[in-house]
VEXVO-95458 format. One record per residue: y, z, x of N, C-alpha, C in turn; residue number from 1; residue in one letter. Coordinates in steps of 0.001 Angstrom, whole numbers, m for minus. Atoms other than C-alpha are relative to their C-alpha. Last residue first. Layout:
BEGIN
n.v/n.w/n.u/ca.v/ca.w/ca.u/c.v/c.w/c.u/ronu/rogu
Y/Z/X/Y/Z/X/Y/Z/X/NUM/a
...
END
This chain:
BEGIN
n.v/n.w/n.u/ca.v/ca.w/ca.u/c.v/c.w/c.u/ronu/rogu
892/m1033/m623/m93336/43775/6852/695/1334/489/222/d
875/m531/1157/m90928/41743/4744/m904/1080/400/221/r
m960/m955/418/m88652/41259/7901/m620/539/m1300/220/r
m63/m1184/m783/m91628/39538/9579/956/1068/m554/219/s
1318/m725/306/m92139/37080/6754/48/1319/730/218/m
11/m658/1363/m88379/36164/6847/m1335/864/m330/217/i
m824/m1110/147/m88587/35583/10509/169/711/m1248/216/i
528/m1102/m731/m91556/33558/10306/944/1299/176/215/m
873/m606/840/m90027/31267/7808/m658/1287/665/214/v
m793/m639/1131/m87084/30596/10112/m1034/793/m998/213/y
m562/m1169/m574/m89592/29844/12949/976/823/m1020/212/y
1234/m940/m31/m91610/27508/10626/500/1281/661/211/l
171/m443/1343/m88348/25646/9798/m969/1087/m23/210/l
m1009/m1076/357/m87522/25504/13544/m214/411/m1399/209/t
279/m1200/m857/m91012/23942/14226/1171/1020/m348/208/m
1076/m744/557/m90600/21448/11366/m271/1209/748/207/v
m569/m524/1332/m87091/20325/12560/m1065/827/m674/206/s
m960/m1078/m265/m88527/19834/16212/592/725/m1381/205/q
571/m1154/m485/m91493/17963/15033/888/1190/275/204/l
738/m773/1076/m89490/15667/13081/m634/1228/332/203/t
m909/m665/773/m87170/15010/16039/m566/580/m1269/202/a
m527/m1189/m740/m90107/14354/18344/1066/736/m842/201/a
1017/m1011/67/m91681/12008/15893/465/1129/701/200/v
m181/m603/1377/m88320/10121/15558/m1104/972/m234/199/y
m1082/m764/114/m87982/9774/19331/m86/639/m1494/198/t
241/m1309/m414/m91641/8598/19619/1241/936/m324/197/l
732/m782/1123/m90914/5582/17305/m379/1565/542/196/a
m933/m554/849/m88433/4433/19977/m563/811/m1014/195/a
m848/m963/m633/m91063/4305/22559/913/471/m829/194/a
650/m1267/m35/m93256/2449/20287/645/1129/605/193/n
11/m577/1305/m90661/m98/19615/m814/1332/m101/192/l
m1370/m603/371/m90001/m731/23214/m31/610/m1369/191/v
m289/m1132/m1048/m93650/m1090/24317/1396/553/m395/190/k
539/m1205/358/m94313/m3172/21032/403/1285/1042/189/a
m831/m450/725/m91884/m5821/22277/m601/1278/m589/188/v
m1203/m266/m493/m93787/m6421/25224/887/747/m1014/187/y
221/m1339/m787/m97277/m6179/23612/1358/401/620/186/r
m345/m1015/958/m96073/m8972/21132/m74/1366/806/185/e
m1208/m684/m445/m95995/m11369/24071/309/1140/m887/184/e
328/m897/m1127/m99668/m12316/23570/1364/694/662/183/a
814/m1172/436/m98891/m13568/20050/m322/850/1234/182/g
1383/432/37/m96135/m15852/21432/m743/1311/m337/181/a
761/m528/m1093/m92560/m14902/20596/m1269/m567/m318/180/i
m1167/m286/m1022/m89839/m16486/18349/m661/476/1378/179/m
55/689/m1290/m92573/m18398/16489/974/337/985/178/g
m1080/992/m131/m91426/m17297/13136/34/m688/1295/177/q
m62/1169/1136/m94661/m15591/12265/1045/m1008/279/176/d
1210/958/m140/m94755/m13834/15780/m100/m1212/m921/175/v
m96/678/m1247/m91371/m12299/15647/m985/m952/401/174/l
m1070/1100/362/m91695/m11700/11883/165/m627/1383/173/q
570/1072/762/m94836/m9692/12340/944/m1042/m46/172/q
1126/739/m857/m93389/m7627/15256/m664/m1066/m880/171/r
m555/608/m1094/m90174/m6924/13249/m1086/m654/851/170/a
m657/1337/438/m91866/m6106/9990/565/m785/1157/169/r
1048/619/260/m93986/m3224/11956/374/m1585/m591/168/r
544/592/m1199/m90966/m2046/13447/m1111/m847/m312/167/s
m990/1008/m636/m89183/m1665/10235/m724/m544/1201/166/a
48/1360/857/m92319/m114/8702/977/m931/400/165/d
1284/688/m429/m92602/2589/11577/m81/m1369/m988/164/f
m119/552/m1302/m88796/3415/11010/m1375/m848/417/163/e
m1043/1064/165/m88985/3893/7151/m14/m683/1442/162/v
467/1394/689/m92328/5581/7357/1048/m978/51/161/p
982/570/m730/m90851/8222/9854/m554/m1213/m617/160/l
m394/1115/m993/m87618/8655/8213/m1141/m523/793/159/t
m18/1371/726/m89252/10312/5160/491/m957/908/158/i
1281/341/324/m90280/13348/7437/1/m1409/m694/157/l
610/375/m1155/m86905/13736/9110/m1476/m682/m540/156/q
m728/1205/m619/m85113/13881/5822/m754/m621/1095/155/f
326/1008/822/m87638/16363/4418/613/m1294/557/154/f
1422/381/m384/m87196/18472/7536/m432/m1075/m991/153/v
46/675/m1382/m83495/18515/7258/m1499/m532/265/152/v
m538/1357/145/m83633/19281/3448/m34/m769/1194/151/a
1144/882/168/m85803/22292/4448/334/m1424/m369/150/s
426/703/m1228/m82625/23783/5860/m1216/m959/m294/149/f
m895/980/m317/m81488/24486/2398/m236/m649/1278/148/v
176/1207/1133/m84656/26211/1383/991/m1093/442/147/i
1049/682/m353/m84455/28358/4671/m254/m1181/m1010/146/v
m269/742/m1208/m80896/29365/3975/m1329/m826/499/145/g
m727/1169/349/m81805/30260/345/306/m788/1305/144/i
899/949/594/m84471/32610/1751/588/m1403/m460/143/i
956/753/m1034/m82170/34163/4130/m880/m1007/m663/142/m
m1004/905/m709/m79451/34814/1364/m956/m701/1200/141/l
m53/1293/820/m82280/36271/m752/833/m934/621/140/p
1276/981/m77/m83310/38656/2160/311/m1147/m992/139/q
20/434/1423/m79717/40435/2440/m1073/m1260/m55/138/f
1309/m430/603/m79865/42558/5608/m77/m398/m1466/137/n
m332/m1050/1142/m76165/41856/6210/m1278/567/m696/136/f
m1074/m871/m392/m76782/40256/9681/286/1057/m1158/135/l
532/m1054/m919/m80142/38854/8562/969/1055/553/134/m
862/m763/704/m78646/37118/5512/m587/1121/1012/133/g
m944/m757/540/m75830/35779/7761/m857/910/m929/132/g
m537/m1044/m889/m78506/34586/9996/866/864/m437/131/f
1080/m832/m486/m80370/32597/7303/451/1076/891/130/l
459/m777/1087/m77163/31314/5629/m1085/967/354/129/m
m998/m1084/228/m75617/30249/8961/m505/759/m1133/128/y
143/m1005/m1043/m78852/28316/9738/959/1166/m97/127/m
1322/m786/180/m79115/26693/6389/m96/1014/1029/126/g
17/m1060/1004/m75545/25688/6503/m1120/784/m188/125/a
m872/m1105/m368/m75660/23664/9592/m47/1238/m861/124/g
203/m138/m1609/m78580/21218/9335/974/1246/370/123/s
941/m1050/m390/m78545/21825/5438/m161/268/1494/122/g
m630/m1218/370/m75200/19893/4744/m1120/1257/421/121/f
m1126/m186/m732/m76171/16869/6704/401/1500/m247/120/s
481/m159/m1361/m79701/16998/5154/1151/263/942/119/a
748/m1066/m51/m78456/17234/1684/m465/409/1398/118/a
m931/m1103/181/m75921/14453/2069/m576/1383/142/117/p
m941/m112/m1171/m78470/12183/3771/981/1070/m227/116/v
253/m1217/m755/m81282/12687/1309/1109/322/1035/115/a
m343/m1030/1023/m80263/9768/m1105/m80/1372/823/114/a
m1498/14/166/m80336/7468/1828/560/1016/m814/113/a
m694/m312/m1216/m83774/8679/2832/1560/m156/m171/112/r
106/m1544/m28/m85075/8335/m682/657/536/1224/111/i
m950/m469/1086/m83730/4657/m893/18/1611/m71/110/k
m1278/174/m557/m85434/3802/2545/1125/523/m1012/109/l
m343/m1102/m1056/m88699/5429/1349/1451/m257/524/108/p
m114/m1183/529/m88723/3218/m1831/447/1124/973/107/m
1133/m854/m580/m88249/m211/m198/322/1450/m328/106/y
146/m1331/686/m85912/m1909/m2690/m1050/935/482/105/g
1212/m106/779/m86762/m5395/m1397/m321/1425/m604/104/q
108/1078/853/m83315/m6182/71/m1018/97/m1117/103/a
m994/m187/937/m83041/m2784/1627/119/m1126/m1020/102/d
292/m1178/735/m86429/m3001/3303/950/91/m1146/101/q
1157/491/743/m85605/m6482/4737/m374/1023/m1129/100/f
m650/869/1048/m82341/m5233/5967/m1022/m461/m994/99/a
m716/m910/900/m84281/m2424/7711/713/m788/m1238/98/h
1120/m525/833/m86559/m4931/9266/667/964/m910/97/g
m52/983/1166/m83296/m6657/10574/m1094/454/m916/96/a
m1217/m199/912/m82667/m3513/12568/m126/m943/m1289/95/e
352/m1264/566/m86275/m3896/14097/1109/417/m1158/94/h
885/245/1246/m85533/m7415/14654/m334/1186/m615/93/c
m639/746/965/m82691/m6552/16975/m736/m320/m1394/92/a
m862/m918/678/m84588/m3793/18743/755/m767/m1105/91/v
585/m1070/652/m87487/m5973/19511/989/771/m714/90/g
682/402/1147/m85559/m9008/20458/m530/926/m922/89/l
m1128/422/823/m83170/m7300/22871/m775/m407/m1421/88/a
m610/m1130/375/m86220/m5646/24677/1005/m283/m1090/87/a
906/m572/842/m88105/m8879/24892/556/1243/m671/86/m
1171/m589/m577/m85140/m10422/26662/m837/537/m1206/85/s
1167/1055/190/m82161/m12746/26033/m1389/599/553/84/r
1197/78/m927/m79662/m10099/25695/m1001/m1011/m365/83/g
m110/1130/m999/m76345/m10978/23840/m1333/m222/812/82/n
m582/1171/623/m76662/m8800/20767/m144/m1280/1003/81/y
1128/574/1005/m79107/m6364/22342/662/m1445/m582/80/v
1333/329/m723/m77254/m5599/25598/m800/m489/m1036/79/d
m201/1205/m717/m73825/m5701/23466/m1339/m430/780/78/s
m793/m357/m1429/m74935/m3195/21031/m37/m1230/793/77/s
680/62/m1303/m75866/m4572/17628/705/291/1183/76/l
m826/m324/m1126/m74585/m3691/14156/m704/32/1363/75/r
700/m585/m1130/m76531/m5412/11385/1037/126/1169/74/l
m335/481/m1294/m74345/m5594/8277/m968/619/1038/73/v
942/1169/m230/m74982/m5405/4649/253/m657/1247/72/k
m673/1099/m515/m71749/m3165/4298/m824/m1219/123/71/a
m1295/38/927/m73411/m440/2301/828/m1373/335/70/r
335/464/1386/m76805/m917/3922/1222/m175/m830/69/p
m796/m496/967/m75433/m634/7442/m261/m450/m1255/68/d
m199/616/1006/m78212/m1338/9982/846/773/m1048/67/y
242/m500/1435/m78119/186/13303/203/m983/m1089/66/h
395/925/1029/m77894/m510/17133/m290/788/m1326/65/d
m866/m612/1186/m76106/2229/19204/m378/m967/m1185/64/s
1078/m314/944/m78672/1471/22058/551/802/m1169/63/l
1375/402/m436/m75796/1552/24524/m1078/547/m982/62/r
971/m909/m198/m72177/1600/23248/m1348/m560/362/61/g
9/m726/m1473/m69887/m847/21842/m1079/964/m1/60/g
m706/m1354/m48/m70519/m3053/18687/m220/479/1367/59/v
63/m664/m1421/m71505/m6623/18189/834/1271/m26/58/q
m1329/m314/m842/m71719/m7811/14493/m453/669/1175/57/e
347/m510/m1289/m74456/m9450/12378/1240/188/854/56/i
m651/411/m1112/m74006/m10214/8712/m464/512/1264/55/g
49/m1160/m1084/m76412/m9943/5862/732/m549/1274/54/v
m1107/m862/235/m75526/m12507/3181/185/1236/883/53/n
m1001/633/m724/m77943/m15044/4651/1383/766/m289/52/t
m957/m860/m40/m80796/m12869/3569/1197/m386/657/51/l
m1218/227/872/m82900/m15698/2385/995/1030/51/50/g
101/m704/1168/m86040/m14232/4075/1057/m193/m1075/49/a
1294/385/532/m86177/m16807/6764/m352/773/m1133/48/s
m11/1263/778/m82469/m16314/7085/m1320/m417/m432/47/d
m668/m222/1302/m82817/m12668/8089/12/m1170/m773/46/l
979/m913/796/m85589/m13327/10803/671/190/m1314/45/m
998/729/441/m83468/m16243/12224/m967/771/m1030/44/r
m435/992/1025/m80299/m14264/12346/m1199/m754/m524/43/r
m454/m745/1343/m82077/m11322/14014/378/m955/m973/42/a
1240/m307/732/m83606/m13652/16480/98/641/m1147/41/s
547/1215/572/m80259/m15149/17285/m1203/332/m719/40/e
m637/375/1109/m78658/m11778/17643/m615/m1280/m617/39/a
340/m928/1049/m81230/m10607/20109/776/m346/m1321/38/g
m728/m1216/4/m80722/m13693/22197/m480/895/m1115/37/s
m1310/14/688/m83170/m16599/22466/611/1627/179/36/m
m751/1443/132/m86108/m17836/24465/1151/82/m800/35/r
291/544/1312/m87102/m14385/25846/779/m1374/m183/34/a
m999/907/715/m87134/m12988/29320/m533/m613/m1199/33/p
984/1052/476/m88937/m9863/30492/651/m992/m912/32/v
249/945/m992/m86411/m7835/32538/m826/m1149/m459/31/q
m1197/882/19/m84957/m6151/29436/m261/m1034/1116/30/s
88/1223/978/m88463/m4965/28801/1202/m981/144/29/m
1153/886/m495/m88206/m2549/31848/m121/m1363/m713/28/s
m507/452/m1352/m84729/m1151/30914/m1099/m1049/566/27/s
m1106/939/180/m85732/m812/27208/419/m823/1283/26/f
470/1144/686/m88906/920/28100/871/m1073/m200/25/a
800/557/m858/m87212/3335/30555/m672/m1230/m613/24/s
m986/631/m958/m84392/4069/28130/m782/m719/989/23/k
m783/1014/667/m86878/4735/25265/766/m680/1047/22/v
914/1125/190/m89214/6824/27572/712/m1217/m590/21/r
345/655/m1290/m86350/9013/28787/m877/m1179/m239/20/w
m1250/710/m138/m85374/9678/25103/3/m691/1401/19/q
m99/1112/820/m88893/10527/24239/1273/m913/378/18/a
1122/997/m570/m89456/12779/27233/267/m1240/m857/17/y
m585/371/m1150/m86189/14705/26078/m821/m1070/669/16/m
m1268/889/197/m87518/14820/22566/674/m504/1234/15/g
521/1257/522/m90841/16081/23729/1029/m869/m147/14/l
690/718/m1047/m89244/18855/25688/m467/m1310/m269/13/l
m1220/271/m523/m87240/20045/22617/m428/m832/1312/12/m
m550/1167/431/m90544/19873/20732/1354/m495/603/11/p
960/1073/m109/m92123/22400/23297/674/m1444/m799/10/p
m35/757/m1409/m88903/24433/23680/m920/m1241/m78/9/i
m1196/1026/m342/m88334/25269/19955/m156/m747/1242/8/v
m266/1010/1106/m91334/27320/18594/844/m1201/402/7/f
1270/669/228/m92457/28983/21870/133/m883/m1078/6/v
234/1017/m1080/m88778/29573/22780/m1306/m683/m228/5/l
m840/1134/330/m88046/31267/19386/m207/m1168/1214/4/y
703/756/1205/m91107/33552/19911/849/m1197/m247/3/m
1138/567/m551/m89716/34675/23359/m574/m915/m1019/2/m
m536/1238/m616/m86293/35416/21689/m1227/m750/556/1/m
END
């Protein structure tokens, strides 16, 4: 149990800190006014690339913003859709960045989409297989469980370049399209960098969990 805590608690605490930092950054940057709403900035960014077929919808929830590649729609929370702040612009254009990736066939985005079923299956099945193998002292099942769970780690790893690239595109387009001044980019960066930390924390948590599972198998060999 102590070893489990050593592997799992640090990334879990980092994840909690990352969530707090995202909410804090969004709240503080929501007080910095912008010349347009999040929806308007995303629309301008999309239209500048000829992505007039990509829609923008308002959805419920807080920070529930995402891009749906199947429906070709940006779904923005009310605070982002209607907000006229640096926080709203940053989040909205980050999601528009995913639409850019989709339109340009950005390979990491394609790989991540293809990995979703395996990651969804592996997040639960891998653990059950591992501990089922421990219960029945059947090491091949434990090994299969670790391999299956590895899909989760792969998904988290491939998510990092996808999210970092979307933020890079957002910051570049906001300045290039004249939606913010160059000096204002630091406000947008504060929100996007905080959001990036949540993906880093999730990746670290999955990697450390995988290492813990591997350690269990190795210890049973001894």
